[in-house]
C-alpha positions as CSV (number, residue, x, y, z in Angstrom):
1,M,0.0,0.0,0.0
2,L,2.8,2.4,0.9
3,A,4.4,1.9,-2.4
4,G,1.3,1.6,-4.6
5,G,-1.1,4.3,-3.3
6,A,-4.5,4.4,-5.0
7,R,-3.3,2.0,-7.6
8,W,-2.9,-0.6,-4.8
9,A,-6.4,0.0,-3.6
10,I,-7.9,-0.3,-7.1
11,D,-6.0,-3.5,-7.9
12,R,-7.7,-5.0,-4.9
13,G,-11.2,-3.9,-5.9
14,W,-11.4,-0.8,-3.7
15,G,-11.9,1.8,-6.4
16,E,-12.2,2.2,-10.2
17,P,-9.4,2.3,-12.8
18,R,-11.0,5.4,-14.4
19,D,-10.2,7.3,-11.2
20,L,-6.4,7.2,-11.8
21,D,-6.6,10.0,-14.5
22,R,-8.1,12.3,-11.8
23,I,-5.6,11.7,-9.0
24,E,-2.4,13.6,-8.7
25,E,0.7,11.5,-9.7
26,G,-1.7,9.1,-11.4
27,G,-2.6,7.7,-8.0
28,C,1.0,6.6,-7.0
29,M,3.8,8.8,-5.6
30,L,7.1,7.6,-7.0
31,G,10.2,7.5,-4.8
32,A,8.4,6.2,-1.7
33,R,10.7,4.2,0.7
34,T,8.7,1.9,2.8
35,D,11.8,0.8,4.6
36,Y,12.1,4.3,6.0
37,V,8.6,4.1,7.6
38,S,8.9,2.8,11.2
39,S,7.2,-0.4,12.5
40,R,5.3,1.8,14.9
41,A,3.8,4.0,12.0
42,K,2.8,0.9,10.1
43,A,1.2,-0.7,13.1
44,R,-0.9,2.5,13.8
45,Q,-2.3,2.3,10.3
46,R,-2.7,-1.4,9.7
47,R,-6.4,-1.5,10.9
48,E,-7.2,2.1,10.0
49,M,-7.4,2.0,6.2
50,G,-10.8,3.3,4.9
51,T,-11.3,5.5,8.0
52,L,-11.7,9.3,8.2
53,G,-9.9,10.0,11.4
54,S,-10.5,12.9,13.8
55,G,-9.8,16.6,13.8
56,N,-11.2,18.5,10.8
57,H,-11.4,15.4,8.6
58,Y,-14.8,14.6,7.2
59,L,-16.9,13.1,4.5
60,E,-19.6,15.5,3.5
61,V,-22.7,15.2,1.2
62,Q,-23.2,18.6,-0.4
63,A,-25.4,20.3,-3.0
64,V,-24.0,22.8,-5.5
65,A,-25.5,26.1,-4.3
66,E,-23.8,28.7,-6.6
67,I,-21.9,28.7,-9.9
68,F,-19.3,31.5,-10.5
69,D,-17.7,30.2,-13.7
70,D,-20.1,28.4,-16.1
71,A,-17.4,27.1,-18.5
72,A,-15.3,25.7,-15.7
73,A,-18.3,24.2,-13.9
74,R,-19.4,22.4,-17.1
75,A,-15.8,21.0,-17.5
76,Y,-15.9,19.8,-13.9
77,G,-19.3,18.3,-14.2
78,L,-20.9,20.6,-11.7
79,E,-24.4,22.1,-12.0
80,L,-26.8,23.8,-9.6
81,D,-28.5,21.6,-7.1
82,A,-26.3,18.6,-8.1
83,V,-25.2,16.4,-5.2
84,V,-21.5,15.9,-4.6
85,V,-19.5,14.0,-2.0
86,T,-16.3,15.7,-0.6
87,I,-13.8,13.6,1.3
88,H,-11.1,15.4,3.5
89,C,-8.6,13.0,5.1
90,G,-5.1,11.8,4.7
91,S,-2.5,9.4,5.9
92,R,-4.1,9.1,9.4
93,G,-2.0,7.8,12.2
94,L,0.8,6.7,9.9
95,G,1.5,10.2,8.6
96,H,1.3,11.7,12.1
97,Q,3.8,9.1,13.4
98,I,6.2,9.8,10.5
99,G,6.0,13.5,11.2
100,S,6.5,13.1,15.0
101,E,9.5,10.8,14.6
102,F,11.3,12.9,12.1
103,L,10.4,16.2,13.9
104,K,12.2,14.8,17.0
105,E,15.2,13.5,15.0
106,M,15.7,16.7,13.0
107,A,15.3,18.9,16.1
108,S,18.2,17.2,17.8
109,S,20.4,17.0,14.7
110,G,19.8,20.5,13.3
111,P,22.5,22.3,15.3
112,A,25.1,19.9,14.0
113,A,24.2,20.9,10.5
114,G,24.4,24.6,11.4
115,I,20.6,25.0,11.5
116,V,19.2,27.3,14.2
117,L,15.4,27.8,14.2
118,P,13.3,30.1,16.4
119,D,10.5,27.7,17.3
120,R,10.5,24.1,18.7
121,E,7.7,23.3,16.2
122,L,10.1,24.0,13.3
123,A,12.6,21.4,12.2
124,C,14.5,20.6,9.1
125,A,17.5,18.7,7.6
126,P,19.6,19.2,4.5
127,L,17.9,17.5,1.6
128,R,21.1,15.7,0.5
129,S,21.8,14.4,4.0
130,E,21.1,10.9,5.1
131,L,18.3,12.1,7.4
132,G,16.8,14.4,4.7
133,E,16.7,11.6,2.2
134,R,15.1,9.2,4.7
135,Y,12.4,11.8,5.5
136,I,11.5,12.4,1.8
137,G,11.2,8.7,1.2
138,A,9.0,8.2,4.3
139,M,6.9,11.2,3.5
140,R,6.2,10.0,0.0
141,A,5.1,6.7,1.4
142,G,2.7,8.7,3.6
143,I,1.3,10.4,0.5
144,N,0.6,7.0,-1.0
145,C,-1.2,6.0,2.2
146,A,-3.4,9.1,1.9
147,L,-4.2,8.4,-1.8
148,A,-5.1,4.8,-1.0
149,N,-7.2,5.8,2.0
150,R,-9.3,8.3,0.0
151,E,-9.8,5.8,-2.8
152,I,-11.1,3.2,-0.4
153,L,-13.5,5.8,1.2
154,G,-14.7,6.8,-2.3
155,H,-15.3,3.2,-3.1
156,Y,-17.5,2.6,-0.1
157,S,-19.3,5.9,-0.7
158,R,-20.2,4.7,-4.2
159,R,-21.5,1.5,-2.7
160,V,-23.8,3.3,-0.3
161,F,-25.1,5.7,-3.0
162,G,-25.5,2.8,-5.4
163,H,-27.7,1.1,-2.9
164,F,-30.1,4.0,-2.4
165,F,-29.8,5.6,-5.9
166,P,-29.1,2.8,-8.4
167,G,-29.1,5.2,-11.4
168,G,-26.5,7.6,-9.9
169,D,-22.8,7.7,-10.7
170,L,-20.2,9.2,-8.4
171,E,-17.5,10.2,-10.9
172,L,-14.3,11.5,-9.4
173,L,-13.6,15.1,-10.1
174,F,-10.1,15.3,-8.6
175,D,-7.9,14.0,-5.7
176,V,-5.1,16.3,-4.6
177,S,-3.1,16.2,-1.4
178,H,-2.0,18.9,1.0
179,N,0.6,19.2,3.7
180,T,3.2,17.6,1.5
181,C,6.6,18.4,-0.1
182,K,6.7,17.8,-3.8
183,L,9.5,18.0,-6.3
184,E,8.3,20.3,-9.2
185,T,9.7,22.5,-11.9
186,H,9.0,26.2,-11.6
187,V,10.4,29.3,-13.3
188,V,12.7,31.4,-11.0
189,D,14.5,34.5,-12.3
190,G,13.5,33.6,-15.9
191,R,14.6,30.0,-16.0
192,P,13.1,26.7,-15.0
193,R,14.4,25.1,-11.8
194,D,13.6,21.9,-9.9
195,L,12.3,22.9,-6.5
196,F,11.0,21.0,-3.4
197,V,7.7,22.9,-2.8
198,H,6.4,22.6,0.8
199,R,2.6,23.1,1.1
200,K,1.6,23.2,4.7
201,G,-1.9,24.5,5.1
202,A,-1.9,24.8,1.3
203,T,-2.7,22.8,-1.8
204,R,-1.4,22.6,-5.4
205,A,-3.2,24.9,-7.9
206,F,-1.8,24.3,-11.3
207,G,-3.1,26.7,-13.9
208,P,-4.6,26.1,-17.4
209,G,-2.4,24.2,-19.8
210,H,-0.3,22.4,-17.3
211,S,0.9,19.1,-18.7
212,S,0.2,17.0,-15.6
213,L,-3.5,17.7,-15.7
214,P,-5.9,15.3,-17.4
215,E,-7.0,16.4,-20.9
216,P,-10.6,17.2,-20.0
217,L,-9.4,19.6,-17.3
218,R,-6.3,21.0,-18.9
219,A,-7.8,24.1,-20.6
220,I,-9.6,25.1,-17.4
221,G,-6.9,24.4,-14.8
222,Q,-6.6,22.1,-11.8
223,P,-9.6,21.8,-9.5
224,V,-8.7,23.3,-6.1
225,L,-10.9,21.8,-3.3
226,I,-11.5,24.2,-0.4
227,G,-13.2,22.7,2.6
228,G,-15.2,24.9,5.0
229,S,-16.1,24.0,8.5
230,M,-19.3,22.1,9.4
231,G,-22.3,24.1,8.2
232,T,-20.5,26.9,6.3
233,G,-20.1,25.2,2.9
234,S,-17.1,24.4,0.7
235,F,-15.7,25.7,-2.6
236,V,-14.3,24.3,-5.8
237,L,-11.8,26.7,-7.4
238,A,-9.7,26.4,-10.5
239,G,-5.9,27.0,-10.5
240,E,-4.7,30.2,-12.2
241,A,-1.6,30.6,-14.3
242,T,-0.6,33.6,-12.3
243,S,-0.2,31.4,-9.2
244,E,3.0,30.0,-10.7
245,Q,5.0,33.2,-10.1
246,K,3.2,34.3,-7.0
247,A,3.2,31.0,-5.0
248,F,4.7,28.2,-7.0
249,S,1.2,27.2,-8.2
250,S,-0.3,27.0,-4.7
251,A,-3.5,28.1,-3.0
252,C,-5.1,27.7,0.4
253,H,-6.6,24.3,1.2
254,G,-9.3,25.5,3.7
255,A,-10.7,28.4,5.6
256,G,-8.2,28.1,8.4
257,R,-8.9,28.3,12.1
258,A,-9.8,31.5,13.8
259,M,-9.2,30.1,17.2
260,S,-7.6,27.0,18.8
261,R,-9.5,23.8,19.5
262,H,-9.0,24.5,23.2
263,A,-10.6,27.9,22.9
264,A,-13.5,26.5,20.9
265,L,-14.3,24.0,23.7
266,K,-14.8,26.9,26.1
267,I,-17.4,28.5,23.9
268,W,-19.4,25.6,22.3
269,S,-20.7,22.2,23.3
270,G,-21.0,19.4,20.7
271,R,-24.7,19.0,21.4
272,Q,-25.3,22.7,20.9
273,V,-23.5,22.7,17.5
274,V,-25.4,19.6,16.3
275,E,-28.8,21.1,17.3
276,D,-28.0,24.5,15.7
277,L,-27.0,22.9,12.4
278,A,-30.0,20.5,12.5
279,A,-32.3,23.5,12.7
280,R,-30.7,24.6,9.4
281,G,-31.3,21.2,7.8
282,I,-27.7,20.0,8.2
283,L,-27.2,16.6,9.7
284,I,-24.0,15.8,11.7
285,R,-22.9,12.3,12.4
286,S,-20.0,12.0,14.8
287,S,-18.8,9.6,17.4
288,S,-17.3,12.4,19.4
289,S,-19.2,15.3,20.9
290,R,-15.9,17.0,21.9
291,G,-14.7,16.7,18.3
292,V,-17.8,18.5,17.0
293,A,-17.3,21.3,19.5
294,E,-13.7,21.7,18.5
295,E,-14.8,22.0,14.8
296,A,-17.6,24.4,15.4
297,P,-18.3,26.7,12.4
298,G,-17.4,29.8,14.5
299,A,-14.0,28.4,15.2
300,Y,-13.0,29.0,11.6
301,K,-12.4,32.0,9.4
302,D,-15.0,33.1,6.9
303,V,-14.4,30.7,4.1
304,N,-16.2,33.1,1.6
305,A,-13.7,35.8,2.5
306,V,-10.8,33.4,2.3
307,V,-11.6,32.1,-1.2
308,L,-12.3,35.6,-2.4
309,A,-8.9,36.7,-1.2
310,A,-7.3,33.8,-3.0
311,E,-9.1,34.8,-6.2
312,R,-8.1,38.5,-6.0
313,A,-4.5,37.4,-5.3
314,G,-4.5,35.5,-8.5
315,L,-3.9,32.1,-6.9
316,A,-7.2,30.4,-8.0
317,R,-10.6,31.5,-9.2
318,R,-14.0,30.5,-7.8
319,V,-16.0,27.9,-9.8
320,A,-18.7,26.7,-7.4
321,R,-19.9,26.9,-3.9
322,M,-21.4,23.9,-2.1
323,R,-23.8,23.9,0.8
324,P,-23.6,21.0,3.3
325,L,-26.4,18.4,3.7
326,I,-24.8,15.7,5.8
327,C,-21.4,15.9,7.5
328,V,-19.8,12.6,8.7
329,K,-17.0,13.1,11.2
330,G,-14.5,10.3,12.0
């Protein structure tokens, strides 16, 4: 799984081959080194495949509420009142374990490499060092875990919808990761350079014409999926060519928190949030009342303002806004 990503899942019947054209890297991140992933990380994930996880991860059933770009919406297969399913999750405990282990190792080895950082939450190692190469290999394996996990979740979502709506078809629009480091070619000072682009709290946003995009989407640009909090809606954007020079073809990946989870718990209760959203016709399904309170809509920035800022900055343009119907929390 760590080497094969979504391709591994599809080969075992958890997905559809047609999906691979709509997944970054064709569903499999090359250069993954499974031997650099610890036994502890593998053990944490072994029984967790096909699960959402906690925090701000979710599976949401949504309706298209507003169209901003008719041509892009048609290319993306979006129309008013159409129902879509959005999945936000990643490499789960495995990715968290990889990050925790390398954070600790880099923090202790940084001074020896002449690296002095102002915050304990920051850590790095030279790319060409033994430690740097181990991290890149393990991180790429984590990307494959996320790709496989989302493909499995999509497969079971299709089964559920197929049971209740036999004539429906959940066709994958796009699957793109965030919180990754990717080797890409970008123009710097007038010439192309190979760069390791870190996107933390950000997602890739390739503009129109990029060779890595599938043919049906290439003229429009990459779909950029912006998740809102429970009850506030989400957006589909399209990458802009201008984001290349401004942010190495990157955009935000969500609204972003306006307050910490601890602060949110002081203001809201999970029951209160569930009841408030139910009054608006939005159903919340979660095993954790605390988790719902931590992810209360008011704990996040205004997603409408955030995507408008991204559009005006030339990073990505708005295509459609979705309103939530059912939000499933891990």
